[in-house]
PDB file with SEQRES, HELIX, SHEET and CRYST1 records, atoms N, CA, C and O in Angstrom:
SEQRES   1 A   72  ILE PRO THR PHE LEU ILE HIS GLY ASP HIS ASP THR VAL          
SEQRES   2 A   72  VAL PRO LEU ALA ALA ASN SER ALA GLU TYR ARG ARG ARG          
SEQRES   3 A   72  TYR GLN SER ALA GLY VAL GLU SER LEU LEU GLN TRP VAL          
SEQRES   4 A   72  VAL LEU GLU GLY GLN GLY HIS SER PHE HIS GLU GLY TYR          
SEQRES   5 A   72  PHE LEU SER GLN GLU LEU VAL GLU PHE VAL ILE GLU ARG          
SEQRES   6 A   72  ALA ARG ARG GLY ALA GLN PRO                                  
HELIX    1 AA1 SER A   20  SER A   29  1                                  10    
HELIX    2 AA2 GLU A   33  LEU A   35  5                                   3    
HELIX    3 AA3 GLU A   50  PHE A   53  1                                   4    
HELIX    4 AA4 GLN A   56  ARG A   68  1                                  13    
SHEET    1 AA1 2 THR A   3  GLY A   8  0                                        
SHEET    2 AA1 2 LEU A  36  LEU A  41  1                                        
CRYST1    1.000    1.000    1.000  90.00  90.00  90.00 P 1           1          
ATOM      1  N   ILE A   1    -176.813  89.528  88.481  1.00  0.00           N  
ATOM      2  CA  ILE A   1    -178.034  89.135  89.154  1.00  0.00           C  
ATOM      3  C   ILE A   1    -177.839  89.380  90.647  1.00  0.00           C  
ATOM      4  O   ILE A   1    -176.909  88.829  91.236  1.00  0.00           O  
ATOM      5  N   PRO A   2    -178.686  90.186  91.273  1.00  0.00           N  
ATOM      6  CA  PRO A   2    -178.598  90.375  92.720  1.00  0.00           C  
ATOM      7  C   PRO A   2    -178.826  89.036  93.428  1.00  0.00           C  
ATOM      8  O   PRO A   2    -179.774  88.312  93.127  1.00  0.00           O  
ATOM      9  N   THR A   3    -177.952  88.732  94.358  1.00  0.00           N  
ATOM     10  CA  THR A   3    -178.002  87.426  95.016  1.00  0.00           C  
ATOM     11  C   THR A   3    -177.730  87.559  96.501  1.00  0.00           C  
ATOM     12  O   THR A   3    -176.856  88.322  96.915  1.00  0.00           O  
ATOM     13  N   PHE A   4    -178.477  86.820  97.298  1.00  0.00           N  
ATOM     14  CA  PHE A   4    -178.252  86.716  98.735  1.00  0.00           C  
ATOM     15  C   PHE A   4    -177.892  85.266  99.015  1.00  0.00           C  
ATOM     16  O   PHE A   4    -178.675  84.362  98.723  1.00  0.00           O  
ATOM     17  N   LEU A   5    -176.726  85.041  99.572  1.00  0.00           N  
ATOM     18  CA  LEU A   5    -176.286  83.690  99.920  1.00  0.00           C  
ATOM     19  C   LEU A   5    -176.193  83.575 101.434  1.00  0.00           C  
ATOM     20  O   LEU A   5    -175.642  84.449 102.103  1.00  0.00           O  
ATOM     21  N   ILE A   6    -176.733  82.497 101.959  1.00  0.00           N  
ATOM     22  CA  ILE A   6    -176.600  82.198 103.374  1.00  0.00           C  
ATOM     23  C   ILE A   6    -176.149  80.745 103.460  1.00  0.00           C  
ATOM     24  O   ILE A   6    -176.799  79.844 102.929  1.00  0.00           O  
ATOM     25  N   HIS A   7    -175.021  80.536 104.140  1.00  0.00           N  
ATOM     26  CA  HIS A   7    -174.377  79.222 104.084  1.00  0.00           C  
ATOM     27  C   HIS A   7    -173.731  78.917 105.430  1.00  0.00           C  
ATOM     28  O   HIS A   7    -173.134  79.794 106.053  1.00  0.00           O  
ATOM     29  N   GLY A   8    -173.852  77.689 105.866  1.00  0.00           N  
ATOM     30  CA  GLY A   8    -173.180  77.244 107.084  1.00  0.00           C  
ATOM     31  C   GLY A   8    -171.732  76.893 106.806  1.00  0.00           C  
ATOM     32  O   GLY A   8    -171.416  76.316 105.766  1.00  0.00           O  
ATOM     33  N   ASP A   9    -170.855  77.238 107.729  1.00  0.00           N  
ATOM     34  CA  ASP A   9    -169.431  76.970 107.513  1.00  0.00           C  
ATOM     35  C   ASP A   9    -169.036  75.522 107.797  1.00  0.00           C  
ATOM     36  O   ASP A   9    -167.883  75.145 107.583  1.00  0.00           O  
ATOM     37  N   HIS A  10    -169.971  74.713 108.272  1.00  0.00           N  
ATOM     38  CA  HIS A  10    -169.710  73.292 108.502  1.00  0.00           C  
ATOM     39  C   HIS A  10    -170.587  72.398 107.624  1.00  0.00           C  
ATOM     40  O   HIS A  10    -170.900  71.270 108.004  1.00  0.00           O  
ATOM     41  N   ASP A  11    -170.974  72.888 106.478  1.00  0.00           N  
ATOM     42  CA  ASP A  11    -171.829  72.126 105.570  1.00  0.00           C  
ATOM     43  C   ASP A  11    -170.981  71.124 104.794  1.00  0.00           C  
ATOM     44  O   ASP A  11    -170.128  71.514 103.997  1.00  0.00           O  
ATOM     45  N   THR A  12    -171.214  69.839 105.027  1.00  0.00           N  
ATOM     46  CA  THR A  12    -170.470  68.797 104.318  1.00  0.00           C  
ATOM     47  C   THR A  12    -171.234  68.284 103.103  1.00  0.00           C  
ATOM     48  O   THR A  12    -170.659  67.593 102.262  1.00  0.00           O  
ATOM     49  N   VAL A  13    -172.510  68.608 102.997  1.00  0.00           N  
ATOM     50  CA  VAL A  13    -173.322  68.197 101.851  1.00  0.00           C  
ATOM     51  C   VAL A  13    -173.075  69.142 100.683  1.00  0.00           C  
ATOM     52  O   VAL A  13    -172.860  68.705  99.552  1.00  0.00           O  
ATOM     53  N   VAL A  14    -173.107  70.430 100.963  1.00  0.00           N  
ATOM     54  CA  VAL A  14    -172.841  71.477  99.973  1.00  0.00           C  
ATOM     55  C   VAL A  14    -171.720  72.340 100.569  1.00  0.00           C  
ATOM     56  O   VAL A  14    -172.001  73.371 101.180  1.00  0.00           O  
ATOM     57  N   PRO A  15    -170.475  71.939 100.402  1.00  0.00           N  
ATOM     58  CA  PRO A  15    -169.364  72.629 101.046  1.00  0.00           C  
ATOM     59  C   PRO A  15    -169.283  74.119 100.674  1.00  0.00           C  
ATOM     60  O   PRO A  15    -169.451  74.498  99.515  1.00  0.00           O  
ATOM     61  N   LEU A  16    -169.028  74.923 101.660  1.00  0.00           N  
ATOM     62  CA  LEU A  16    -168.951  76.375 101.499  1.00  0.00           C  
ATOM     63  C   LEU A  16    -167.925  76.785 100.446  1.00  0.00           C  
ATOM     64  O   LEU A  16    -168.241  77.578  99.558  1.00  0.00           O  
ATOM     65  N   ALA A  17    -166.722  76.267 100.529  1.00  0.00           N  
ATOM     66  CA  ALA A  17    -165.636  76.697  99.635  1.00  0.00           C  
ATOM     67  C   ALA A  17    -165.950  76.454  98.161  1.00  0.00           C  
ATOM     68  O   ALA A  17    -165.674  77.305  97.316  1.00  0.00           O  
ATOM     69  N   ALA A  18    -166.517  75.313  97.858  1.00  0.00           N  
ATOM     70  CA  ALA A  18    -166.770  74.955  96.456  1.00  0.00           C  
ATOM     71  C   ALA A  18    -168.078  75.527  95.914  1.00  0.00           C  
ATOM     72  O   ALA A  18    -168.360  75.398  94.722  1.00  0.00           O  
ATOM     73  N   ASN A  19    -168.864  76.146  96.761  1.00  0.00           N  
ATOM     74  CA  ASN A  19    -170.181  76.618  96.333  1.00  0.00           C  
ATOM     75  C   ASN A  19    -170.343  78.114  96.569  1.00  0.00           C  
ATOM     76  O   ASN A  19    -170.023  78.904  95.681  1.00  0.00           O  
ATOM     77  N   SER A  20    -170.820  78.521  97.712  1.00  0.00           N  
ATOM     78  CA  SER A  20    -171.068  79.949  97.952  1.00  0.00           C  
ATOM     79  C   SER A  20    -169.794  80.787  97.886  1.00  0.00           C  
ATOM     80  O   SER A  20    -169.813  81.895  97.351  1.00  0.00           O  
ATOM     81  N   ALA A  21    -168.697  80.274  98.419  1.00  0.00           N  
ATOM     82  CA  ALA A  21    -167.439  81.036  98.369  1.00  0.00           C  
ATOM     83  C   ALA A  21    -166.952  81.183  96.927  1.00  0.00           C  
ATOM     84  O   ALA A  21    -166.414  82.227  96.558  1.00  0.00           O  
ATOM     85  N   GLU A  22    -167.135  80.161  96.126  1.00  0.00           N  
ATOM     86  CA  GLU A  22    -166.757  80.240  94.707  1.00  0.00           C  
ATOM     87  C   GLU A  22    -167.674  81.210  93.968  1.00  0.00           C  
ATOM     88  O   GLU A  22    -167.208  81.971  93.120  1.00  0.00           O  
ATOM     89  N   TYR A  23    -168.933  81.194  94.267  1.00  0.00           N  
ATOM     90  CA  TYR A  23    -169.895  82.141  93.683  1.00  0.00           C  
ATOM     91  C   TYR A  23    -169.452  83.569  94.005  1.00  0.00           C  
ATOM     92  O   TYR A  23    -169.421  84.434  93.130  1.00  0.00           O  
ATOM     93  N   ARG A  24    -169.112  83.798  95.266  1.00  0.00           N  
ATOM     94  CA  ARG A  24    -168.653  85.120  95.702  1.00  0.00           C  
ATOM     95  C   ARG A  24    -167.374  85.525  94.965  1.00  0.00           C  
ATOM     96  O   ARG A  24    -167.244  86.662  94.510  1.00  0.00           O  
ATOM     97  N   ARG A  25    -166.443  84.596  94.852  1.00  0.00           N  
ATOM     98  CA  ARG A  25    -165.181  84.881  94.164  1.00  0.00           C  
ATOM     99  C   ARG A  25    -165.439  85.315  92.721  1.00  0.00           C  
ATOM    100  O   ARG A  25    -164.795  86.239  92.224  1.00  0.00           O  
ATOM    101  N   ARG A  26    -166.363  84.662  92.064  1.00  0.00           N  
ATOM    102  CA  ARG A  26    -166.672  85.012  90.674  1.00  0.00           C  
ATOM    103  C   ARG A  26    -167.323  86.389  90.566  1.00  0.00           C  
ATOM    104  O   ARG A  26    -167.047  87.130  89.622  1.00  0.00           O  
ATOM    105  N   TYR A  27    -168.165  86.731  91.501  1.00  0.00           N  
ATOM    106  CA  TYR A  27    -168.741  88.081  91.505  1.00  0.00           C  
ATOM    107  C   TYR A  27    -167.646  89.117  91.749  1.00  0.00           C  
ATOM    108  O   TYR A  27    -167.639  90.178  91.124  1.00  0.00           O  
ATOM    109  N   GLN A  28    -166.725  88.809  92.656  1.00  0.00           N  
ATOM    110  CA  GLN A  28    -165.607  89.725  92.906  1.00  0.00           C  
ATOM    111  C   GLN A  28    -164.770  89.888  91.641  1.00  0.00           C  
ATOM    112  O   GLN A  28    -164.422  91.009  91.269  1.00  0.00           O  
ATOM    113  N   SER A  29    -164.450  88.800  90.988  1.00  0.00           N  
ATOM    114  CA  SER A  29    -163.639  88.841  89.768  1.00  0.00           C  
ATOM    115  C   SER A  29    -164.315  89.636  88.656  1.00  0.00           C  
ATOM    116  O   SER A  29    -163.649  90.296  87.859  1.00  0.00           O  
ATOM    117  N   ALA A  30    -165.629  89.566  88.613  1.00  0.00           N  
ATOM    118  CA  ALA A  30    -166.382  90.287  87.581  1.00  0.00           C  
ATOM    119  C   ALA A  30    -166.626  91.746  87.954  1.00  0.00           C  
ATOM    120  O   ALA A  30    -167.167  92.514  87.158  1.00  0.00           O  
ATOM    121  N   GLY A  31    -166.224  92.127  89.171  1.00  0.00           N  
ATOM    122  CA  GLY A  31    -166.408  93.507  89.607  1.00  0.00           C  
ATOM    123  C   GLY A  31    -167.841  93.860  89.970  1.00  0.00           C  
ATOM    124  O   GLY A  31    -168.217  95.032  89.955  1.00  0.00           O  
ATOM    125  N   VAL A  32    -168.642  92.854  90.296  1.00  0.00           N  
ATOM    126  CA  VAL A  32    -170.044  93.106  90.631  1.00  0.00           C  
ATOM    127  C   VAL A  32    -170.395  92.606  92.037  1.00  0.00           C  
ATOM    128  O   VAL A  32    -171.535  92.223  92.298  1.00  0.00           O  
ATOM    129  N   GLU A  33    -169.427  92.614  92.921  1.00  0.00           N  
ATOM    130  CA  GLU A  33    -169.669  92.124  94.274  1.00  0.00           C  
ATOM    131  C   GLU A  33    -170.752  92.924  95.001  1.00  0.00           C  
ATOM    132  O   GLU A  33    -171.359  92.422  95.948  1.00  0.00           O  
ATOM    133  N   SER A  34    -170.998  94.156  94.570  1.00  0.00           N  
ATOM    134  CA  SER A  34    -172.033  94.966  95.211  1.00  0.00           C  
ATOM    135  C   SER A  34    -173.426  94.360  95.010  1.00  0.00           C  
ATOM    136  O   SER A  34    -174.362  94.713  95.728  1.00  0.00           O  
ATOM    137  N   LEU A  35    -173.570  93.457  94.046  1.00  0.00           N  
ATOM    138  CA  LEU A  35    -174.847  92.789  93.814  1.00  0.00           C  
ATOM    139  C   LEU A  35    -175.034  91.572  94.718  1.00  0.00           C  
ATOM    140  O   LEU A  35    -176.097  90.951  94.723  1.00  0.00           O  
ATOM    141  N   LEU A  36    -174.012  91.242  95.470  1.00  0.00           N  
ATOM    142  CA  LEU A  36    -174.030  90.028  96.276  1.00  0.00           C  
ATOM    143  C   LEU A  36    -173.976  90.365  97.761  1.00  0.00           C  
ATOM    144  O   LEU A  36    -173.170  91.180  98.211  1.00  0.00           O  
ATOM    145  N   GLN A  37    -174.850  89.718  98.495  1.00  0.00           N  
ATOM    146  CA  GLN A  37    -174.752  89.774  99.951  1.00  0.00           C  
ATOM    147  C   GLN A  37    -174.636  88.343 100.427  1.00  0.00           C  
ATOM    148  O   GLN A  37    -175.391  87.466 100.007  1.00  0.00           O  
ATOM    149  N   TRP A  38    -173.672  88.117 101.316  1.00  0.00           N  
ATOM    150  CA  TRP A  38    -173.510  86.750 101.787  1.00  0.00           C  
ATOM    151  C   TRP A  38    -173.344  86.726 103.283  1.00  0.00           C  
ATOM    152  O   TRP A  38    -172.727  87.605 103.885  1.00  0.00           O  
ATOM    153  N   VAL A  39    -173.915  85.688 103.865  1.00  0.00           N  
ATOM    154  CA  VAL A  39    -173.871  85.486 105.308  1.00  0.00           C  
ATOM    155  C   VAL A  39    -173.379  84.064 105.534  1.00  0.00           C  
ATOM    156  O   VAL A  39    -173.910  83.111 104.965  1.00  0.00           O  
ATOM    157  N   VAL A  40    -172.363  83.937 106.368  1.00  0.00           N  
ATOM    158  CA  VAL A  40    -171.862  82.612 106.736  1.00  0.00           C  
ATOM    159  C   VAL A  40    -172.246  82.370 108.194  1.00  0.00           C  
ATOM    160  O   VAL A  40    -171.871  83.133 109.085  1.00  0.00           O  
ATOM    161  N   LEU A  41    -172.992  81.307 108.416  1.00  0.00           N  
ATOM    162  CA  LEU A  41    -173.422  80.968 109.763  1.00  0.00           C  
ATOM    163  C   LEU A  41    -172.394  80.030 110.395  1.00  0.00           C  
ATOM    164  O   LEU A  41    -172.225  78.887 109.970  1.00  0.00           O  
ATOM    165  N   GLU A  42    -171.728  80.530 111.398  1.00  0.00           N  
ATOM    166  CA  GLU A  42    -170.676  79.757 112.067  1.00  0.00           C  
ATOM    167  C   GLU A  42    -171.255  78.559 112.806  1.00  0.00           C  
ATOM    168  O   GLU A  42    -172.259  78.659 113.512  1.00  0.00           O  
ATOM    169  N   GLY A  43    -170.595  77.434 112.622  1.00  0.00           N  
ATOM    170  CA  GLY A  43    -170.968  76.212 113.314  1.00  0.00           C  
ATOM    171  C   GLY A  43    -172.176  75.494 112.734  1.00  0.00           C  
ATOM    172  O   GLY A  43    -172.655  74.516 113.307  1.00  0.00           O  
ATOM    173  N   GLN A  44    -172.671  75.975 111.596  1.00  0.00           N  
ATOM    174  CA  GLN A  44    -173.862  75.353 111.011  1.00  0.00           C  
ATOM    175  C   GLN A  44    -173.508  74.503 109.803  1.00  0.00           C  
ATOM    176  O   GLN A  44    -172.608  74.828 109.028  1.00  0.00           O  
ATOM    177  N   GLY A  45    -174.227  73.429 109.667  1.00  0.00           N  
ATOM    178  CA  GLY A  45    -174.062  72.545 108.524  1.00  0.00           C  
ATOM    179  C   GLY A  45    -175.284  72.610 107.631  1.00  0.00           C  
ATOM    180  O   GLY A  45    -175.970  73.630 107.571  1.00  0.00           O  
ATOM    181  N   HIS A  46    -175.548  71.529 106.947  1.00  0.00           N  
ATOM    182  CA  HIS A  46    -176.697  71.428 106.042  1.00  0.00           C  
ATOM    183  C   HIS A  46    -177.873  70.978 106.905  1.00  0.00           C  
ATOM    184  O   HIS A  46    -178.054  69.783 107.135  1.00  0.00           O  
ATOM    185  N   SER A  47    -178.667  71.928 107.382  1.00  0.00           N  
ATOM    186  CA  SER A  47    -179.695  71.596 108.365  1.00  0.00           C  
ATOM    187  C   SER A  47    -180.885  72.543 108.249  1.00  0.00           C  
ATOM    188  O   SER A  47    -180.953  73.374 107.343  1.00  0.00           O  
ATOM    189  N   PHE A  48    -181.804  72.402 109.170  1.00  0.00           N  
ATOM    190  CA  PHE A  48    -182.971  73.274 109.247  1.00  0.00           C  
ATOM    191  C   PHE A  48    -182.782  74.311 110.345  1.00  0.00           C  
ATOM    192  O   PHE A  48    -183.737  74.685 111.026  1.00  0.00           O  
ATOM    193  N   HIS A  49    -181.564  74.766 110.512  1.00  0.00           N  
ATOM    194  CA  HIS A  49    -181.253  75.783 111.518  1.00  0.00           C  
ATOM    195  C   HIS A  49    -182.134  77.009 111.304  1.00  0.00           C  
ATOM    196  O   HIS A  49    -182.298  77.462 110.171  1.00  0.00           O  
ATOM    197  N   GLU A  50    -182.685  77.533 112.351  1.00  0.00           N  
ATOM    198  CA  GLU A  50    -183.589  78.686 112.292  1.00  0.00           C  
ATOM    199  C   GLU A  50    -182.980  79.888 111.561  1.00  0.00           C  
ATOM    200  O   GLU A  50    -183.693  80.639 110.894  1.00  0.00           O  
ATOM    201  N   GLY A  51    -181.687  80.062 111.687  1.00  0.00           N  
ATOM    202  CA  GLY A  51    -181.017  81.198 111.065  1.00  0.00           C  
ATOM    203  C   GLY A  51    -181.119  81.232 109.548  1.00  0.00           C  
ATOM    204  O   GLY A  51    -180.967  82.293 108.943  1.00  0.00           O  
ATOM    205  N   TYR A  52    -181.371  80.099 108.934  1.00  0.00           N  
ATOM    206  CA  TYR A  52    -181.529  80.055 107.485  1.00  0.00           C  
ATOM    207  C   TYR A  52    -182.894  80.601 107.057  1.00  0.00           C  
ATOM    208  O   TYR A  52    -183.038  81.149 105.964  1.00  0.00           O  
ATOM    209  N   PHE A  53    -183.870  80.447 107.910  1.00  0.00           N  
ATOM    210  CA  PHE A  53    -185.244  80.742 107.539  1.00  0.00           C  
ATOM    211  C   PHE A  53    -185.806  82.010 108.170  1.00  0.00           C  
ATOM    212  O   PHE A  53    -186.806  82.549 107.696  1.00  0.00           O  
ATOM    213  N   LEU A  54    -185.181  82.479 109.216  1.00  0.00           N  
ATOM    214  CA  LEU A  54    -185.641  83.684 109.905  1.00  0.00           C  
ATOM    215  C   LEU A  54    -184.542  84.743 109.877  1.00  0.00           C  
ATOM    216  O   LEU A  54    -184.146  85.267 110.918  1.00  0.00           O  
ATOM    217  N   SER A  55    -184.067  85.043 108.708  1.00  0.00           N  
ATOM    218  CA  SER A  55    -182.961  85.989 108.535  1.00  0.00           C  
ATOM    219  C   SER A  55    -183.491  87.383 108.215  1.00  0.00           C  
ATOM    220  O   SER A  55    -184.050  87.608 107.141  1.00  0.00           O  
ATOM    221  N   GLN A  56    -183.319  88.308 109.139  1.00  0.00           N  
ATOM    222  CA  GLN A  56    -183.740  89.688 108.891  1.00  0.00           C  
ATOM    223  C   GLN A  56    -182.945  90.289 107.740  1.00  0.00           C  
ATOM    224  O   GLN A  56    -183.472  91.089 106.967  1.00  0.00           O  
ATOM    225  N   GLU A  57    -181.683  89.906 107.625  1.00  0.00           N  
ATOM    226  CA  GLU A  57    -180.849  90.395 106.515  1.00  0.00           C  
ATOM    227  C   GLU A  57    -181.430  89.982 105.164  1.00  0.00           C  
ATOM    228  O   GLU A  57    -181.428  90.769 104.217  1.00  0.00           O  
ATOM    229  N   LEU A  58    -181.920  88.765 105.077  1.00  0.00           N  
ATOM    230  CA  LEU A  58    -182.527  88.282 103.839  1.00  0.00           C  
ATOM    231  C   LEU A  58    -183.804  89.069 103.524  1.00  0.00           C  
ATOM    232  O   LEU A  58    -184.028  89.462 102.379  1.00  0.00           O  
ATOM    233  N   VAL A  59    -184.628  89.294 104.533  1.00  0.00           N  
ATOM    234  CA  VAL A  59    -185.866  90.054 104.342  1.00  0.00           C  
ATOM    235  C   VAL A  59    -185.541  91.456 103.826  1.00  0.00           C  
ATOM    236  O   VAL A  59    -186.170  91.932 102.881  1.00  0.00           O  
ATOM    237  N   GLU A  60    -184.567  92.114 104.440  1.00  0.00           N  
ATOM    238  CA  GLU A  60    -184.186  93.460 104.025  1.00  0.00           C  
ATOM    239  C   GLU A  60    -183.623  93.478 102.613  1.00  0.00           C  
ATOM    240  O   GLU A  60    -183.896  94.404 101.849  1.00  0.00           O  
ATOM    241  N   PHE A  61    -182.842  92.468 102.258  1.00  0.00           N  
ATOM    242  CA  PHE A  61    -182.285  92.352 100.913  1.00  0.00           C  
ATOM    243  C   PHE A  61    -183.408  92.248  99.879  1.00  0.00           C  
ATOM    244  O   PHE A  61    -183.389  92.940  98.861  1.00  0.00           O  
ATOM    245  N   VAL A  62    -184.373  91.388 100.143  1.00  0.00           N  
ATOM    246  CA  VAL A  62    -185.475  91.175  99.201  1.00  0.00           C  
ATOM    247  C   VAL A  62    -186.306  92.450  99.062  1.00  0.00           C  
ATOM    248  O   VAL A  62    -186.674  92.823  97.948  1.00  0.00           O  
ATOM    249  N   ILE A  63    -186.603  93.115 100.161  1.00  0.00           N  
ATOM    250  CA  ILE A  63    -187.385  94.350 100.103  1.00  0.00           C  
ATOM    251  C   ILE A  63    -186.642  95.410  99.306  1.00  0.00           C  
ATOM    252  O   ILE A  63    -187.233  96.070  98.452  1.00  0.00           O  
ATOM    253  N   GLU A  64    -185.362  95.578  99.573  1.00  0.00           N  
ATOM    254  CA  GLU A  64    -184.562  96.580  98.857  1.00  0.00           C  
ATOM    255  C   GLU A  64    -184.526  96.280  97.363  1.00  0.00           C  
ATOM    256  O   GLU A  64    -184.695  97.185  96.546  1.00  0.00           O  
ATOM    257  N   ARG A  65    -184.311  95.037  97.004  1.00  0.00           N  
ATOM    258  CA  ARG A  65    -184.258  94.676  95.585  1.00  0.00           C  
ATOM    259  C   ARG A  65    -185.618  94.835  94.922  1.00  0.00           C  
ATOM    260  O   ARG A  65    -185.690  95.222  93.755  1.00  0.00           O  
ATOM    261  N   ALA A  66    -186.690  94.547  95.637  1.00  0.00           N  
ATOM    262  CA  ALA A  66    -188.025  94.733  95.060  1.00  0.00           C  
ATOM    263  C   ALA A  66    -188.297  96.213  94.811  1.00  0.00           C  
ATOM    264  O   ALA A  66    -188.924  96.568  93.813  1.00  0.00           O  
ATOM    265  N   ARG A  67    -187.836  97.064  95.700  1.00  0.00           N  
ATOM    266  CA  ARG A  67    -188.015  98.501  95.512  1.00  0.00           C  
ATOM    267  C   ARG A  67    -187.274  99.022  94.295  1.00  0.00           C  
ATOM    268  O   ARG A  67    -187.747  99.931  93.614  1.00  0.00           O  
ATOM    269  N   ARG A  68    -186.110  98.444  94.023  1.00  0.00           N  
ATOM    270  CA  ARG A  68    -185.312  98.871  92.872  1.00  0.00           C  
ATOM    271  C   ARG A  68    -185.870  98.352  91.560  1.00  0.00           C  
ATOM    272  O   ARG A  68    -185.571  98.906  90.502  1.00  0.00           O  
ATOM    273  N   GLY A  69    -186.660  97.320  91.608  1.00  0.00           N  
ATOM    274  CA  GLY A  69    -187.180  96.719  90.382  1.00  0.00           C  
ATOM    275  C   GLY A  69    -186.096  95.969  89.651  1.00  0.00           C  
ATOM    276  O   GLY A  69    -185.285  95.280  90.270  1.00  0.00           O  
ATOM    277  N   ALA A  70    -186.072  96.093  88.353  1.00  0.00           N  
ATOM    278  CA  ALA A  70    -185.142  95.329  87.526  1.00  0.00           C  
ATOM    279  C   ALA A  70    -183.757  95.951  87.448  1.00  0.00           C  
ATOM    280  O   ALA A  70    -182.887  95.412  86.763  1.00  0.00           O  
ATOM    281  N   GLN A  71    -183.528  97.062  88.122  1.00  0.00           N  
ATOM    282  CA  GLN A  71    -182.212  97.699  88.085  1.00  0.00           C  
ATOM    283  C   GLN A  71    -181.222  96.913  88.929  1.00  0.00           C  
ATOM    284  O   GLN A  71    -181.615  96.297  89.920  1.00  0.00           O  
ATOM    285  N   PRO A  72    -179.941  96.920  88.555  1.00  0.00           N  
ATOM    286  CA  PRO A  72    -178.938  96.181  89.345  1.00  0.00           C  
ATOM    287  C   PRO A  72    -178.697  96.728  90.708  1.00  0.00           C  
ATOM    288  O   PRO A  72    -177.879  96.189  91.454  1.00  0.00           O  
TER     289      PRO A  72                                                      
END                                                                             
């Protein structure tokens, strides 16, 4: 499943290591890391930081995946 993860490196509610980093590790182990794009926002926690909602990388990821349709 194509996935875009954006996570703050200071998130104490949903810790990076046990969540997004583990998700990434599993994609790497399965040999499908090319389906995953991840962004770690330095100094950010579980918040309404603008970088979570105004991410050009996320917009580009969604557009690219929509163009590909159901293909991986």
